[in-house]
N, C-alpha and C positions, 0 to 999 in steps of 0.2 A: 713609753707612757704619756701620757698629755701635761702639758704644763698646768697648774694649777693656777687660774684668775684670782685672786682676792682683791678686797676692798679696802682701803683705809682703818678704816672700822674694822674689820676682821683680823688685819695687823695687828691693832691694837691692843684688841683684846688678848692675843695670842701673845704678846708682849707683857703681856698685865705682870704676870708673875715673874716676872724680870722684875720689872721694874720697880716694885713693892719692895724685893729683897734688897737691889742697890740701890736703892733714893737715900736709901741712908748713910751712903759712902759715895756722894756724891763730888764730891771734892777731892776725892783722889779717884774715884771712879766716873768720869764724864759720858758712858755708856748710853746713860738713859735721855741724854741732853740732846745728843746726837740724833736718836732714834725720833726722839719730839719732836725735832724743828724739823729733820724731812719728810714726816710725817705730817705734819704742816700746811707744807707745801704740795705734797701729793693732794690732799683733802681739798685744797682751792684748785689744781688740776683738776678733779674730778664734778666740778661746781664750772667750772667753762663749758661754755659753748664749742663746736666744733669748731668753728670759723677763726677759735682763737688761738690758733695754732703757732702764730709767733709768740705769744705768752705761756702756753704751755710748756714750750718746749726750753724757756728760758724758768719758769717754773721748776723742769722737771731737773735740771741741772742742779738748779739751787740744789733740792733734794738730795740730789746726789751726793753734793760737793759737803754737805753736812756729814755725810759718811764720811767721807775720804780725807777731809779735809786737815793738814797739819802745821801746829804751828812751828816757826824755826826761833828755839831760844835763846839761841847764839845769834841772830841776825834781829831777831825780836821780831818778825814778820812773817807771813805764811811760806810756805814754799811753795815752788812751783806747782803749777796743775796738773800736768801731765806725769812727773815725778811721782806724785801721790797716789791720783786715779788707775795707774799701772801696778805701783806695789798693792793696791788696796784690790784692784778684781784681783791679782795674782792668791793674793791670801783670801779672796772668798772661795774661789775653786779651788781651794786645797781644802779648805773647810767643808764643803759642801757633797759630804758622804751621800747627801739623799738627790744629788744632781738636780738641783732646784733651776740653778742657771743652765748644764746643759740640755734641761728637758725644753727648756724656753726657744733656744737654738735652735734644736730638732724640729719643734713643731711650729717656727718661724722662719724657716731657712730660707724660704722665696722671700720673705721680705729681706734676712740680711743678705744675699745675693742681690738683692735691689741697689742695698746701700751700697756694695761695692761696686756696683758696676754703672753708679753715678758720676760723671768725673766731676760732676761741682760743687760733689764731697769730697772731691781729692787734693790735698798740697800740693801734691805734684805737678800737676795740671794747672794750677791758678798759676805756678812758679814762670807757667810760659806758656799761657792757652795755643794749642794749634792741635789739629790734626792727629799728630804723633804724641802727642801728650795725651790724646783723652784717650787713646789704646792702652797706654802705659800705667792709666789712672785706673781701666778696667781690668789691668791684671788679677786684682783680689778676687774679682769673683770667680777667674778660672780655679785659680790656687785654692779656696775657701775648698772645694769639691776634696782635694787631699788631705787638708784639714780636718772635715770631715770624717772622711776615712781613720784617718788616725786617731781621731775626737779629742784632738788638739784646742780644746776648750778655752785655753787660757789665751791663746794666737786669734782665735775667732773673734771671741771678746774685744783686744786689744784695737784689732781693725775695726769693729762696730762701732767703741763707742771713739777711735779716734776721728771715724765720720760726722758724726756726731757733733764731737769738739769742734770740729771744723766751723760747720751751720753756728754752733750756740757761738763761738767767737767773732762771725761774722753778725749775728744779732747783738750783742753785748755791744762790740767796738764802733757801729754807727753804721756797717757795710749793707746794711739793709735795710729796704722801705719797709713799714709797718704795714700787711696785707700786701705785699706787692706778691702781682701776678708771676713771675719770672721762678721763684723758689716755692710754689705751692706744692708742687708733687717731693719736694726732698721735703721740705716742713713736715709735711703730714706722716711719710716714712718714718724719720727720724722722732717723731711724739710717740706714733706707733712703738716702734721699739724700744725705747724708755718706759715708755707705758707697759711694755711686757716685764723688761730684765728689772725695775727698779724693785717691782713686789717679789722677785724673786731672789734679790737681793737680800730684801729688809728677809725672809723666810731664812733664808741663812743666817743673816745675821743675830735673831731669835733663834733658832733652831741651837744653831754652833756656835754662836760670837758672843754671846751674853756676856760671856765671862773672862775673854778677851782684851786686851790693852790695845785698844786704837789709838795711842798716839795722846798729844797735850790737844788739846782743844782750841780754836781758834777763837778770839773773842769770847768767851764764856760771860753768863749773863753776869750783872751785877749789882751792889744795891746800888740804891744814892748815896753819897757822900755823907751826908749826914746821920745812916745808917751805918757806914761802914765803921765810924768809930765805938760803937758797941758789939759789931760784929763783921765779920771779912768771909763771912759765907758766903759762897755765887747762889742764885737763888735759880731755879729752874724755870725757861719761861719761852 
């Protein structure tokens, strides 16, 4: 089955019945806020020019983070990224009885393999950049053939997103030049992959995850201090 490509407008329209049902419970059910935040960033990506690959991948990751981010109530700070997105993606695959994510991974298999064949997106390569590490970093491309045969979507997804995450970290931590020529190919591939994956993930969220408990929201919207004297109810924004 071909993967379904949907716009943010279409995602919001599909989500609207759930939003109307859940919005009255937003104090206990932050799901609408997560969805709203994610779509706000994806909508911005839709407005970008193709040359804005750097900003696109950062915005796409923010949208993703809005969905998976978890608050550590004991430590009073967000939980570590990798821990959160890996658990989140496994859960999405488990919920996805319509195979939205699997269809994307199958339809865009060449793109998946190209990401797994890019040594510059491998943390293993960067530990000791050398020809030997290039071969090791590209091993995932060959292993993925077996994962596809086994329909091991969780493992494929984990490795693909790990590659995107490395690039995201390079950008966020100032380890890349805005518009730099050296990482254009990697950037375009990562942004294309996230552009396919995120709508599929949101379709799973809409179709099967609306009533799931997605955990404590990081930094919920709050009213101004003056208004909090009469109400402590957060606002959706």
